[in-house]
N, C-alpha and C positions, 0 to 999 in steps of 0.2 A: 511803345505804349500798350500793345497787346499783352506783353508780359506782365506789366503792372496791373492791367485789368484782371488778368487771371489770378494774380497774387491777392488782389482785393476780394475777388469773388470767393477764393478759397477761405478767406476769413469770414465773410458774411454768410457763407453757406454752412458754417459750423453749427448754426442754431437759428431758430425762428425769431428770437428777440435778442438784440444787442443792448445790454444795460447802459444807460446814459447816466453817469454819476457826477454829482457835485460833491467833492470831498472838502470838508471844512477842516478836519483834523487829520493830518498826515498819518498819525498813529493808527487810524482805522483802515487805511487803504489796504494793507496786506491781509488782515483777517477778513475784511469785506470781500476782497477779490477771491480769497480761498473759499469763502462761503458760496459765492456765485459759481465758481468752478466745480465745487462739490455737487451743485445742483445741475451741472451740465452746461452752464453759460461760460464759455472760455474766452470769447472775444468781449472785451470790456472797454467802453469808451469813457475816459475820464476828461471832463470838460475843463477848459481853462477859465473857469469862472471864479476861482478862489486863489489866494496866494499859495495854498498848499498843493495846487494841481501838479506842478512840475515834479515836486518831491514825491508825490503819490504815484505818478506815472513811472518814475525811476524805480521806486520800491517794488511796485507790482511786476515790472519787467525783470527785475533781478531776483526776486524772492518767491514768486508764486509759480510753482510748477504747473504747467498746462495752460497758464493764462496767456492770452494774446493782448497785450496792452495797447490801447489806442488813445489818441488825443482828440478831443472835440472842442468846438468853439475856437478854432484856429483862424485868426483874422488877417494875419500878415506874414511876410517872409521871415521876420525875426522869430516869431512864435513857432513857425514851421521848423526852423532850424533847431530851436530849443527843445521841442518835443522829440525830434528825431535823435538828438544827442542824449535825451533822457531815456530813450529806449522804446519809443512808440513804434509800432509796426504797421499802423495805419493812421491816417489823419483825416479828420472830418471838419468841414466848415459849413456854416449856415447859408453861405452864398459863395460868391467868388469875385476875384479881381484879377487883373492882368498880373499883378505882382505875385499873387498866390499861384497862378498858373505857371509863371516862369520858375518859381522856386520848386514847384512840384515836378516840373519837367526835368530839372537837374537832380532831383532826389530819387534814390532807389525805393523810398517808402511811398506807397500809393496814397492818393488823395481821393476822398469821397466828397465832391463838392455839392453844395446845396443849390436847388433850383425850385421855382414854384410856378413858372409860366412856360408855355410852349416856346416863346422866344429865347428864354434862358436855357432851356433844354437844347434847342437847336444850336445855340452858340457854343455850348459845351460839347455837343456832338462834333462840331467842326474842329474842336481842339482834340478830338480823339476819345472823349469820355463816353463810355457806354453804361456806366453804373453811377447813379446820382442819388443824393439825399433829397427827398421831397419834404420841404420844410417851409413854414410850419404846417404840417399835414392837415390837421382838422380845420385850422383857421383859413387855409388856402382852398378848401373845398372838399376835403375828406376823400373817402374811398371812391365815391361816385365820380368826383372830378378826375382822380387818378385813372380810373377805369376808362374814362373818355379819351385819355391820352394814349391808350395802349395801341390802338389801330393807326392813327396818323403818325405816331412816334414809335413805331414798332422797332424792336431791337434795343430799346433802352430799358434798363432795369432800375428799380428804385428801392430805397430804404426809407419809408415814411417815418418821420419823427416829429413830435410836437402834438400833444393831445391824444396820443395813442395809449390805450389802456386795455385791460383784460376784456372790457365790454365791446370794444370795436376792433381789436387786433386781428381777429380772424376775418373781418370784412376786408382788411388790407391783404392779409396773407393768402386769401383765396384768389387774388387777382394774378393774371399771367405775367404782369410786368413788375411784380414785387418779389424781391429776393429775401427780404427779412424786414423787420420793423425795429425801430429804436424806442426804448421805453425806460422810464425812471421808476415805474411802480415795483420793480423787483427788488429795489433797495430803498424803502421808505425812510425818511429822515428819522422818524421815531424809533424804528428798529435799529438803525445805525447808532443813534445816540445811546440806546440801551444795550448796545453790543449783543443783540439777539441774533447771533449768526445762524443758529439753527432755523429760525423762522425765515431768514433770507434764503438759506439753502432750499427750504420748502417752496418758497415763491419762485425760485429759479427752476426747480424741478417741474412745477406747474407750467411755467412759461415754455419749457422744452416740449410739453405735450401739445402745444398749439399747432394746428395743421398748417402745412405749407403747400 
């Protein structure tokens, strides 16, 4: 388990912000990922919220130099296996189930499981998880809530996602128990629809400047 934790941390420490993408058109996945990588954001989470997601993960994994393709919104064992076969190098879930924990244990690809309460964190720690997704971050209590977990749950690192934006990202990134944040603002739907890849590269470059 420690080896997978280190593998996951190596990905999450690449950048302060992990883009969380909802890809509607698979034809946009490669140029979008290239734009993000050009701005410095190499680790990219493509969520399983559209029919195009698996195709998008596979295309980014195969075709985008420097990208570390990941899969988000993974809810069950079948999806876990599908994204790994597509080429995902890390897997993200909004919460967790025993089914997910079992398939993750058998897979060489690390899981970033979601948690929002001390009890959920403690349960995942018992399973060997030291790095968790804090979701939905703003709705669950925000940076102040996460700060309050640092002492009683020391040794646990989080990637807050959900409601994180340029206006509050540094509130999270300044915390000792935060390794990075997840955010969708680096790839707004209007810029993707307009194929404005230069603007997305600029947003990625700005995100890379956020303090950790």
